[in-house]
Residue frames as qw, qx, qy, qz and C-alpha x, y, z in Angstrom:
[[0.667, -0.595, -0.440, 0.084, 28.95, -8.86, -102.65],
 [0.033, -0.865, 0.271, -0.422, 30.20, -6.13, -100.27],
 [0.132, 0.430, -0.761, 0.468, 32.45, -6.68, -97.27],
 [0.806, -0.335, -0.322, -0.366, 31.09, -9.63, -95.21],
 [0.075, -0.545, 0.715, -0.431, 32.47, -10.22, -91.67],
 [0.839, -0.187, 0.232, -0.456, 30.03, -13.09, -91.00],
 [0.890, 0.307, -0.337, 0.016, 32.39, -15.58, -92.73],
 [0.226, 0.538, -0.652, 0.484, 35.03, -15.04, -90.02],
 [0.793, -0.377, -0.461, -0.131, 34.67, -17.80, -87.41],
 [0.708, -0.487, -0.192, 0.474, 37.63, -16.82, -85.18],
 [0.449, -0.178, 0.074, 0.873, 39.12, -13.39, -84.67],
 [0.598, 0.597, -0.359, 0.396, 40.47, -11.08, -85.70],
 [0.768, -0.594, -0.074, 0.228, 42.97, -11.81, -82.93],
 [0.273, 0.866, -0.302, 0.290, 45.98, -9.54, -82.35],
 [0.880, -0.395, -0.006, 0.264, 49.23, -10.98, -80.94],
 [0.109, -0.893, 0.369, 0.233, 52.64, -9.35, -80.42],
 [0.921, 0.230, 0.153, 0.276, 55.40, -10.46, -82.79],
 [0.609, 0.115, 0.006, 0.785, 58.81, -8.93, -82.22],
 [0.099, -0.216, -0.110, 0.965, 58.53, -5.19, -82.79],
 [0.367, -0.059, -0.386, -0.844, 55.16, -5.55, -84.47],
 [0.610, 0.048, 0.590, -0.527, 51.92, -7.51, -84.24],
 [0.077, -0.051, -0.897, -0.433, 50.25, -10.37, -86.13],
 [0.588, 0.147, 0.235, -0.760, 46.54, -10.06, -86.84],
 [0.109, 0.087, -0.949, -0.284, 45.09, -13.51, -87.62],
 [0.653, 0.090, 0.240, -0.712, 41.70, -15.09, -88.10],
 [0.259, 0.058, 0.952, 0.154, 39.90, -18.25, -89.24],
 [0.442, 0.244, -0.173, -0.846, 37.24, -18.36, -91.90],
 [0.688, 0.195, 0.649, -0.261, 34.39, -20.59, -92.99],
 [0.624, 0.687, -0.131, -0.349, 35.12, -19.91, -96.70],
 [0.634, -0.232, 0.661, 0.327, 36.87, -22.54, -98.79],
 [0.688, 0.092, -0.263, 0.670, 39.13, -21.69, -100.48],
 [0.328, -0.623, -0.333, 0.627, 40.10, -18.89, -98.10],
 [0.111, -0.471, 0.091, 0.870, 39.28, -15.38, -99.09],
 [0.419, 0.403, -0.194, 0.790, 39.69, -13.03, -100.67],
 [0.425, -0.674, -0.470, 0.380, 39.85, -11.02, -97.41],
 [0.167, 0.729, -0.046, 0.662, 40.05, -7.36, -96.58],
 [0.546, -0.430, -0.473, 0.541, 41.51, -5.95, -93.35],
 [0.013, -0.832, -0.124, -0.541, 40.45, -2.51, -92.14],
 [0.528, -0.213, -0.456, 0.684, 42.45, -0.73, -89.42],
 [0.005, 0.474, 0.322, -0.819, 40.48, 2.02, -87.66],
 [0.526, 0.662, 0.463, -0.267, 37.99, 1.71, -90.57],
 [0.287, 0.768, -0.398, -0.411, 40.64, 2.31, -93.27],
 [0.964, 0.266, -0.008, -0.012, 41.36, -0.36, -95.88],
 [0.313, -0.784, 0.525, 0.110, 44.89, -1.54, -95.02],
 [0.160, -0.337, 0.901, 0.222, 45.36, -4.98, -96.61],
 [0.847, 0.228, 0.103, -0.469, 43.69, -7.49, -98.90],
 [0.257, 0.451, -0.842, -0.145, 44.60, -11.04, -100.03],
 [0.833, -0.108, -0.442, -0.314, 44.02, -14.71, -99.39],
 [0.391, 0.182, -0.747, 0.506, 46.23, -15.19, -96.34],
 [0.561, -0.664, -0.458, -0.185, 44.69, -15.54, -92.88],
 [0.573, -0.656, -0.147, 0.469, 47.27, -13.52, -91.03],
 [0.381, 0.811, 0.008, 0.444, 48.95, -10.15, -91.55],
 [0.616, -0.307, -0.237, 0.685, 52.08, -8.67, -89.92],
 [0.065, 0.888, 0.211, 0.404, 51.67, -4.99, -89.02],
 [0.234, 0.405, -0.434, 0.770, 53.59, -2.34, -87.03],
 [0.298, -0.431, -0.734, 0.433, 52.64, -2.25, -83.37],
 [0.048, -0.803, -0.368, -0.466, 49.94, 0.44, -82.85],
 [0.285, 0.099, -0.420, 0.856, 50.60, 3.44, -80.66],
 [0.400, -0.072, 0.181, -0.895, 46.90, 4.08, -79.98],
 [0.575, 0.189, 0.706, -0.369, 43.70, 2.19, -79.41],
 [0.199, 0.307, -0.673, -0.643, 43.09, 0.36, -82.68],
 [0.758, 0.228, 0.413, -0.451, 40.06, -1.34, -84.26],
 [0.029, -0.277, 0.856, 0.435, 40.67, -4.27, -86.60],
 [0.730, 0.316, 0.350, -0.495, 37.90, -5.52, -88.88],
 [0.047, -0.294, 0.855, 0.425, 38.26, -8.43, -91.35],
 [0.701, 0.357, 0.462, -0.411, 35.83, -10.02, -93.80],
 [0.509, 0.090, 0.717, 0.467, 35.50, -11.51, -97.24],
 [0.378, 0.614, -0.061, -0.691, 34.69, -9.85, -100.56],
 [0.869, 0.422, 0.254, -0.050, 34.06, -11.19, -104.04],
 [0.656, -0.092, 0.388, 0.641, 37.04, -11.88, -106.33],
 [0.317, 0.535, 0.351, 0.700, 37.86, -8.71, -108.24],
 [0.264, -0.874, -0.196, -0.358, 36.67, -6.48, -105.34],
 [0.750, -0.268, -0.316, 0.515, 39.81, -6.83, -103.21],
 [0.352, 0.008, -0.079, 0.933, 40.90, -3.20, -103.69],
 [0.217, -0.634, -0.417, -0.614, 37.37, -1.76, -103.45],
 [0.067, 0.138, -0.550, 0.821, 37.00, 0.44, -100.33],
 [0.437, -0.526, -0.656, -0.320, 33.92, -0.61, -98.35],
 [0.262, -0.024, -0.566, 0.781, 34.74, 1.51, -95.30],
 [0.360, -0.144, 0.025, -0.921, 31.42, 3.37, -95.56],
 [0.775, -0.163, -0.400, -0.460, 29.56, 0.04, -95.29],
 [0.363, 0.178, -0.829, 0.386, 31.47, -1.43, -92.34],
 [0.570, -0.605, -0.533, -0.158, 29.26, -2.68, -89.51],
 [0.145, -0.741, 0.303, -0.582, 29.41, -0.56, -86.40],
 [0.834, -0.461, 0.119, -0.279, 29.00, -3.56, -84.10],
 [0.938, 0.129, -0.197, 0.253, 32.13, -5.54, -85.08],
 [0.683, 0.026, -0.249, 0.686, 35.05, -5.03, -82.75],
 [0.114, -0.893, -0.175, -0.399, 33.69, -2.01, -80.93],
 [0.303, 0.457, -0.530, 0.647, 36.29, -2.34, -78.21],
 [0.533, -0.439, 0.282, -0.666, 33.75, -3.10, -75.46],
 [0.974, -0.087, -0.151, -0.146, 34.56, -6.83, -75.27],
 [0.431, -0.664, 0.611, 0.020, 37.24, -8.71, -73.36],
 [0.844, 0.392, -0.354, -0.088, 39.39, -11.13, -75.39],
 [0.596, -0.591, 0.541, -0.048, 41.31, -13.76, -73.38],
 [0.810, 0.415, -0.411, -0.047, 43.87, -16.15, -74.83],
 [0.542, -0.614, 0.557, -0.138, 45.98, -18.78, -73.11],
 [0.420, 0.394, -0.808, -0.128, 48.19, -21.85, -73.67],
 [0.731, -0.227, 0.486, -0.422, 46.84, -25.27, -72.65],
 [0.576, 0.329, -0.707, -0.245, 47.04, -28.97, -73.44],
 [0.869, -0.238, -0.412, -0.137, 46.91, -32.50, -72.05],
 [0.505, 0.191, -0.559, 0.629, 49.88, -31.76, -69.81],
 [0.255, -0.355, 0.275, -0.856, 47.37, -29.91, -67.60],
 [0.724, -0.283, -0.563, -0.280, 45.51, -33.11, -66.66],
 [0.455, -0.591, 0.449, -0.491, 44.95, -33.59, -62.98],
 [0.007, -0.217, 0.969, -0.122, 45.63, -36.86, -61.15],
 [0.753, -0.245, 0.540, 0.286, 45.18, -39.69, -61.84],
 [0.034, -0.413, 0.594, 0.689, 47.22, -39.59, -65.09],
 [0.010, -0.147, -0.879, -0.454, 45.07, -40.21, -68.14],
 [0.157, 0.533, 0.666, -0.498, 41.99, -38.62, -66.64],
 [0.349, 0.497, 0.584, 0.538, 41.83, -36.51, -69.81],
 [0.026, -0.257, -0.074, 0.963, 41.73, -32.73, -70.31],
 [0.251, 0.612, 0.750, 0.012, 38.11, -31.83, -71.02],
 [0.196, 0.777, 0.292, 0.522, 38.28, -28.03, -71.31],
 [0.277, 0.065, -0.318, 0.904, 38.54, -24.73, -69.49],
 [0.174, -0.794, -0.573, 0.099, 36.19, -22.84, -67.19],
 [0.226, 0.390, -0.005, 0.892, 36.19, -19.06, -67.53],
 [0.312, -0.680, -0.579, 0.325, 35.12, -17.16, -64.38],
 [0.226, 0.470, 0.126, 0.844, 34.36, -13.47, -64.23],
 [0.047, -0.236, -0.474, 0.847, 32.87, -10.54, -62.35],
 [0.150, 0.720, 0.678, -0.019, 29.29, -9.25, -62.34],
 [0.094, 0.992, 0.076, 0.025, 30.59, -5.67, -62.25],
 [0.553, 0.592, -0.349, 0.471, 34.05, -4.16, -62.79],
 [0.093, 0.459, -0.602, 0.647, 36.11, -4.68, -59.63],
 [0.732, -0.353, 0.020, -0.582, 33.28, -6.68, -58.00],
 [0.433, -0.401, 0.795, -0.141, 35.41, -9.79, -57.47],
 [0.421, 0.221, -0.781, -0.404, 35.65, -12.97, -59.50],
 [0.813, -0.140, 0.282, -0.490, 32.88, -15.52, -58.83],
 [0.134, 0.409, -0.893, -0.134, 34.73, -18.86, -58.86],
 [0.519, 0.097, 0.755, -0.390, 31.52, -20.83, -58.27],
 [0.651, 0.571, 0.487, -0.114, 29.72, -20.45, -61.58],
 [0.431, -0.131, 0.467, 0.761, 31.71, -20.10, -64.84],
 [0.366, 0.636, 0.066, -0.676, 30.61, -17.48, -67.34],
 [0.690, 0.539, -0.356, -0.325, 31.83, -19.72, -70.19],
 [0.791, -0.253, 0.546, 0.109, 33.24, -23.14, -70.92],
 [0.413, 0.694, -0.486, -0.334, 35.82, -23.71, -73.68],
 [0.991, 0.013, 0.128, -0.034, 36.21, -27.28, -74.91],
 [0.441, -0.610, 0.543, 0.371, 39.76, -28.58, -75.12],
 [0.139, -0.181, 0.820, 0.524, 39.26, -30.53, -78.32],
 [0.653, 0.098, -0.352, -0.663, 36.74, -31.45, -80.97],
 [0.829, -0.224, 0.390, -0.331, 35.09, -34.63, -79.60],
 [0.958, 0.083, 0.252, 0.110, 37.34, -37.61, -80.18],
 [0.669, 0.573, -0.049, 0.470, 40.19, -35.55, -81.59],
 [0.533, -0.736, 0.009, 0.417, 43.20, -34.39, -79.59],
 [0.503, 0.833, -0.019, 0.227, 45.34, -31.73, -81.19],
 [0.068, -0.815, 0.555, -0.152, 48.45, -31.94, -79.02],
 [0.918, -0.200, 0.338, 0.047, 50.88, -34.71, -78.15],
 [0.507, -0.352, 0.566, 0.548, 53.91, -36.02, -80.00],
 [0.320, 0.219, 0.665, 0.638, 53.92, -34.56, -83.47],
 [0.036, -0.798, -0.517, -0.308, 51.27, -31.98, -82.71],
 [0.322, -0.928, -0.165, 0.084, 51.30, -28.38, -81.47],
 [0.199, 0.892, -0.339, 0.223, 54.29, -26.20, -80.67],
 [0.815, 0.044, -0.428, 0.389, 57.66, -27.51, -79.46],
 [0.331, 0.298, -0.415, 0.793, 59.06, -26.42, -76.10],
 [0.380, -0.258, 0.322, -0.828, 55.95, -25.94, -74.02],
 [0.839, -0.129, -0.054, -0.526, 53.97, -28.53, -72.10],
 [0.602, -0.411, 0.682, -0.065, 56.57, -31.23, -71.79],
 [0.024, 0.282, -0.861, -0.422, 57.75, -34.10, -73.97],
 [0.041, -0.252, -0.943, -0.213, 54.88, -35.66, -75.91],
 [0.051, -0.744, -0.646, 0.163, 52.36, -33.09, -74.75],
 [0.286, 0.163, 0.145, 0.933, 52.77, -29.86, -76.64],
 [0.089, 0.429, 0.418, -0.796, 50.76, -26.71, -76.12],
 [0.173, 0.556, 0.669, 0.461, 47.71, -25.32, -77.91],
 [0.000, -0.032, 0.099, -0.995, 46.28, -21.82, -78.14],
 [0.089, -0.611, -0.786, -0.006, 42.79, -21.19, -76.75],
 [0.012, 0.098, -0.031, 0.995, 40.71, -18.03, -76.69],
 [0.062, -0.642, -0.759, 0.086, 37.38, -16.63, -75.50],
 [0.032, 0.254, 0.090, 0.962, 35.63, -13.33, -76.17],
 [0.063, 0.393, 0.694, -0.600, 33.05, -11.83, -73.82],
 [0.153, 0.768, 0.570, 0.249, 29.88, -9.99, -74.71],
 [0.121, 0.721, -0.013, 0.682, 29.68, -6.17, -74.50],
 [0.570, -0.402, -0.496, 0.517, 31.00, -4.80, -71.19],
 [0.128, -0.980, -0.145, -0.040, 30.64, -1.52, -69.34],
 [0.365, 0.720, -0.378, 0.454, 33.70, 0.68, -68.99],
 [0.606, -0.685, 0.334, -0.226, 36.02, -0.23, -66.16],
 [0.150, 0.517, -0.841, 0.049, 38.62, -2.81, -65.12],
 [0.921, -0.094, -0.038, -0.376, 37.37, -6.42, -65.28],
 [0.183, -0.499, 0.845, -0.056, 39.18, -9.46, -63.84],
 [0.896, 0.135, -0.229, -0.356, 38.75, -12.91, -65.37],
 [0.407, -0.482, 0.772, -0.076, 40.07, -16.31, -64.31],
 [0.769, 0.298, -0.460, -0.329, 40.62, -19.52, -66.26],
 [0.530, -0.379, 0.738, -0.172, 40.87, -23.06, -64.84],
 [0.457, 0.226, -0.788, -0.347, 41.52, -26.23, -66.82],
 [0.704, -0.171, 0.500, -0.473, 39.28, -29.16, -65.88],
 [0.050, 0.229, -0.940, -0.247, 39.44, -32.88, -66.69],
 [0.523, -0.174, -0.665, -0.504, 36.83, -35.51, -67.44],
 [0.462, -0.330, -0.760, 0.318, 36.58, -36.29, -63.73],
 [0.218, -0.889, -0.331, -0.231, 35.66, -32.67, -62.93],
 [0.632, -0.501, -0.081, 0.586, 38.97, -31.78, -61.25],
 [0.260, 0.955, 0.049, 0.134, 40.12, -28.20, -61.83],
 [0.683, 0.227, -0.196, 0.665, 43.67, -26.83, -62.17],
 [0.313, -0.480, -0.244, 0.783, 45.15, -23.84, -60.43],
 [0.278, 0.871, 0.378, -0.145, 43.67, -20.54, -61.50],
 [0.447, 0.069, 0.243, 0.858, 45.10, -18.15, -64.09],
 [0.056, 0.807, 0.421, -0.411, 43.87, -14.57, -63.86],
 [0.372, 0.269, 0.351, 0.816, 43.80, -11.78, -66.43],
 [0.000, 0.668, 0.348, -0.658, 42.80, -8.13, -66.04],
 [0.312, 0.438, 0.551, 0.638, 41.10, -6.30, -68.94],
 [0.001, -0.476, -0.241, 0.846, 40.39, -2.58, -69.06],
 [0.275, 0.610, 0.662, 0.338, 37.39, -1.52, -71.13],
 [0.101, -0.541, -0.101, 0.829, 37.45, 2.11, -72.18],
 [0.284, 0.448, 0.693, 0.487, 34.90, 2.54, -74.93],
 [0.066, -0.304, -0.152, -0.938, 32.95, 5.59, -75.99],
 [0.275, 0.103, 0.612, -0.734, 30.15, 6.66, -73.64],
 [0.136, 0.453, 0.870, 0.138, 26.68, 5.26, -74.19],
 [0.083, -0.539, -0.350, -0.761, 23.87, 7.57, -75.37],
 [0.247, -0.261, 0.409, -0.839, 22.08, 9.59, -72.68],
 [0.082, 0.230, 0.939, -0.241, 19.62, 7.56, -70.60],
 [0.171, -0.476, -0.609, -0.611, 15.98, 7.74, -71.70],
 [0.304, -0.245, 0.300, -0.870, 13.57, 9.87, -69.70],
 [0.111, 0.123, 0.955, -0.247, 11.33, 7.66, -67.58],
 [0.396, 0.524, 0.462, -0.597, 8.13, 9.52, -68.57],
 [0.510, 0.684, -0.119, -0.509, 8.63, 10.37, -72.21],
 [0.906, 0.094, 0.359, 0.205, 11.17, 7.74, -73.27],
 [0.502, 0.834, -0.068, 0.218, 13.16, 10.46, -75.04],
 [0.770, -0.108, -0.154, 0.609, 16.90, 10.91, -74.69],
 [0.241, 0.022, -0.007, 0.970, 16.81, 14.69, -75.31],
 [0.002, 0.784, 0.614, -0.092, 14.18, 17.27, -74.35],
 [0.257, 0.359, 0.132, 0.887, 13.72, 20.92, -75.23],
 [0.165, -0.738, -0.521, 0.396, 12.52, 23.76, -73.01],
 [0.276, 0.525, 0.253, 0.764, 11.76, 27.28, -74.20],
 [0.231, -0.542, -0.411, 0.696, 11.80, 30.43, -72.09],
 [0.265, 0.764, 0.461, 0.365, 9.48, 32.94, -73.75],
 [0.268, -0.935, -0.081, 0.218, 10.79, 35.69, -71.50],
 [0.377, -0.632, 0.468, 0.489, 14.39, 35.38, -72.67],
 [0.698, 0.607, -0.167, -0.342, 13.64, 33.84, -76.02],
 [0.054, 0.555, -0.830, -0.024, 16.11, 31.06, -75.32],
 [0.938, -0.009, -0.223, -0.265, 15.73, 27.36, -76.03],
 [0.253, -0.603, 0.734, -0.181, 17.57, 24.86, -73.84],
 [0.784, 0.130, -0.580, -0.179, 18.39, 21.24, -74.60],
 [0.525, -0.513, 0.557, -0.389, 18.34, 18.84, -71.66],
 [0.811, 0.149, -0.553, -0.122, 19.48, 15.21, -71.39],
 [0.826, -0.541, 0.139, -0.076, 20.22, 12.68, -68.67],
 [0.202, -0.690, 0.682, 0.137, 23.74, 11.49, -67.94],
 [0.659, 0.316, -0.645, -0.223, 25.12, 8.55, -69.91],
 [0.893, -0.387, 0.059, -0.221, 24.65, 5.24, -68.07],
 [0.811, -0.357, 0.350, 0.303, 28.22, 4.23, -68.83]]
């Protein structure tokens, strides 16, 4: 079996760690792996761990992770990598949350988080209708509290948890997103905002309205020259 990114259920997510970064993910395969990690479409790491420590990049970097069959860990599948995974045109938000964000009355219960966004880059965040909802817990299972989660955030007995959300493909530009925690009573917390800049490669030229073609050719018999014509890229 070649490289398969469909087994990755979360990530790859990149987080700073000292002078480097940690790339981590979650997988549907049991036991985990074996995995391959490609950096800018070059095979960089393989193994059964679900996180890798790497030097901090100095340029825009694409990370792709997936599973391979045992014995194929060192096989380079870079020519077969999907073009659609991690194209850099998606916003990835991550934040810290937990039961300590419950609104009054105490015990009302953290239900999840509302993610609000913009219709166009710089168009203003619409705080009326969320673009996504992220559940706080698996139904009936809380993952923070005494003995759970990280120590030092959220208060005694109510530790923190890491949440994340990835958008669909976005046009180039600067997008603003906002996250609000909400409880079972529908109360929302104060807003947390995040700004994401999308700077992906340009889209193909727009199709001609009459022919449906992206590129057309004209020929001048007088000069013997052929000229290619195309519309501007839509983004």
